[in-house]
DOBATOR-600378 format. One record per residue: x, y, z of N, C-alpha, C in turn; residue in three letters. Coordinates in steps of 0.02 Angstrom, whole numbers, padded with zeros to 5 digits, always signed. Atoms other than C-alpha are relative to their C-alpha. Example, Ala and Ser with C-alpha at 12.3 -4.5 7.8 and 13.67 -1.06 7.14 Angstrom:
+00045-00059+00000+00615-00225+00390+00045+00060+00000ALA/-00042-00059-00003+00684-00053+00357-00039+00055+00037SER/
END
This chain:
+00042-00059+00000+00000+00000+00000+00045+00063+00000MET/-00039-00062+00007+00066+00172-00049-00023+00051+00052MET/+00017-00051-00050+00073+00303+00087+00017+00068-00027ARG/-00011-00068+00023+00059+00488+00052+00012+00044+00061HIS/-00010-00048-00054+00124+00629+00159-00061+00045+00005SER/+00057-00045-00009-00002+00752+00229+00003+00058-00049TRP/-00006-00054+00050+00068+00884+00110-00027-00022-00068ARG/+00026+00025+00064+00030+00776-00041-00075-00005+00002GLN/+00073+00005-00005-00146+00742+00021-00032+00068+00001LEU/+00027-00068-00003-00176+00925+00061+00002+00033-00069ARG/-00006-00029+00067-00114+00976-00112-00053-00028-00046ALA/+00053+00029+00041-00238+00857-00190-00068+00030+00016ARG/+00064-00028-00020-00382+00929-00091-00004+00075-00013ARG/-00001-00073+00008-00329+01111-00107+00056+00020-00048HIS/-00053-00019+00048-00231+01140-00268+00013+00075+00001PRO/-00017-00071+00003-00140+01304-00286-00042+00034-00054ALA/+00038-00036+00052-00241+01435-00378+00041+00006-00064PRO/-00033-00006+00064-00202+01444-00561-00028+00061-00037ALA/+00019-00060+00036-00208+01593-00676+00019-00007-00073TYR/-00017-00003+00071-00212+01618-00864+00028+00069-00013ARG/-00032-00063+00018-00093+01753-00923+00001+00002-00077VAL/+00005-00007+00073-00125+01815-01100+00043+00058-00023ILE/-00042-00051+00030+00002+01911-01202-00041+00034-00055ASP/+00042-00035+00048-00098+02043-01295+00039+00025-00060ARG/-00041-00020+00057+00048+02083-01410+00009-00057-00050LEU/-00007+00059+00043+00054+01906-01480-00066-00037+00004HIS/+00070+00020+00003-00119+01849-01533-00017-00065+00036VAL/+00021+00065-00027-00121+01667-01482+00046-00024+00056GLU/-00045+00022-00053+00001+01665-01336-00032+00010+00068ARG/+00024-00003-00069-00066+01623-01164+00027-00062+00036SER/-00024+00056-00040-00008+01512-01022-00040-00003+00064VAL/+00030+00010-00066-00083+01439-00864+00057-00007+00049ASN/-00056-00002-00047+00028+01476-00715-00026+00007+00072VAL/+00015-00014-00069+00031+01487-00526+00020+00073+00014THR/-00018-00069-00018+00052+01654-00436+00076+00009-00005ILE/-00073-00006+00000+00238+01620-00418+00029+00006-00071GLU/-00025+00000+00069+00256+01603-00608-00022+00061-00040GLN/+00025-00057+00038+00163+01762-00659+00055+00049-00018ILE/-00052-00051+00013+00307+01885-00641+00055-00029-00045SER/-00051+00032+00042+00431+01762-00719-00023-00003-00072LEU/+00028+00005+00068+00317+01735-00869-00002+00068-00034THR/+00006-00067+00029+00282+01919-00898+00069+00030-00012VAL/-00069-00026+00009+00465+01966-00872+00033-00033-00061SER/-00028+00034+00058+00514+01835-01001-00028+00028-00065GLY/+00031-00029+00060+00391+01905-01127+00028+00070-00013TRP/-00028-00067+00008+00457+02081-01095+00072-00004-00026LEU/-00069+00009+00022+00636+02020-01118+00004-00015-00075ALA/+00001+00017+00072+00589+01951-01289-00006+00062-00044GLU/+00005-00062+00040+00548+02127-01346+00050+00053+00022ILE/-00056-00043-00018+00704+02200-01266-00015+00050+00055GLY/+00015-00046-00054+00630+02280-01111-00009-00038+00066THR/+00012+00028-00067+00604+02251-00925-00042+00050+00039ALA/+00041-00045-00041+00486+02321-00795-00012-00029+00069SER/+00018+00023-00067+00461+02311-00607-00075-00014+00007PRO/+00072+00012-00003+00275+02307-00647-00017-00074-00004LEU/+00013+00072+00003+00290+02120-00682-00007-00028+00071ALA/+00004+00023-00069+00323+02089-00497-00060+00031+00036GLU/+00059-00032-00031+00190+02215-00444-00064-00034-00023GLU/+00058+00037+00026+00066+02122-00554-00011-00063+00041LEU/+00004+00061-00039+00104+01960-00464-00023+00013+00071SER/+00020-00018-00068+00087+02044-00294-00074+00020+00003GLN/+00071-00021+00001-00081+02121-00342-00046-00060-00008ALA/+00040+00062+00007-00146+01951-00398-00002-00037+00067VAL/-00003+00035-00065-00088+01873-00234-00044+00034+00052ALA/+00041-00038-00048-00177+02011-00137-00074+00001-00019ALA/+00069-00001+00023-00335+01989-00239-00026+00069-00019GLY/+00018-00068+00019-00333+02172-00291-00008+00004-00076ASP/+00012+00008+00071-00412+02148-00462-00003+00067-00037TRP/-00003-00066+00033-00430+02335-00498+00072+00018-00016GLN/-00072-00014+00010-00242+02354-00476+00028-00048-00053LYS/-00022+00048+00050-00213+02195-00578-00017+00026-00070VAL/+00020-00024+00066-00312+02269-00723+00040+00061-00022ARG/-00039-00060+00018-00219+02436-00716+00071-00019-00020ARG/-00069+00021+00015-00047+02353-00713+00001-00041-00064ILE/+00002+00043+00060-00095+02224-00844-00008+00042-00063ALA/+00009-00044+00057-00151+02364-00960+00067+00031-00020GLU/-00066-00029+00014+00022+02444-00946+00047-00051-00031CYS/-00045+00053+00024+00106+02277-00982-00027-00036-00062LEU/+00032+00032+00058-00012+02229-01125-00011-00075+00010SER/+00019+00069-00016-00067+02068-01039-00069+00001+00032VAL/+00061+00010-00038-00227+02000-00965+00014-00057+00049ASP/-00007+00053-00051-00238+01893-00807-00069-00019+00024VAL/+00064+00024-00025-00384+01785-00754+00012-00062+00042ALA/-00003+00060-00041-00407+01656-00618-00037-00055-00037GLU/+00033+00056+00033-00450+01485-00688-00014-00056+00051ILE/+00018+00055-00044-00532+01335-00607+00050-00057-00009ALA/-00046+00056+00001-00416+01192-00561-00038-00061+00025VAL/+00034+00063-00020-00480+01014-00552+00049-00050+00026ARG/
END
């Protein structure tokens, strides 16, 4: 019989929230990520066009805080969209 740690069982019952990040500069580019991956993803996309911005980290922090008005304002500046998605 296989035994699971309490962390594994808890992760199954309560998966980490997931978000869809959409690059509005590239028509069909979107990814599903965790909060921890939002700033890395957006920073990578910015690097591809030769720029960087501290707003990528601020976006991630706003999502974590659940401040969706701030998320929308920052996302507009970064030309991305962010939405929470259901995880099964």
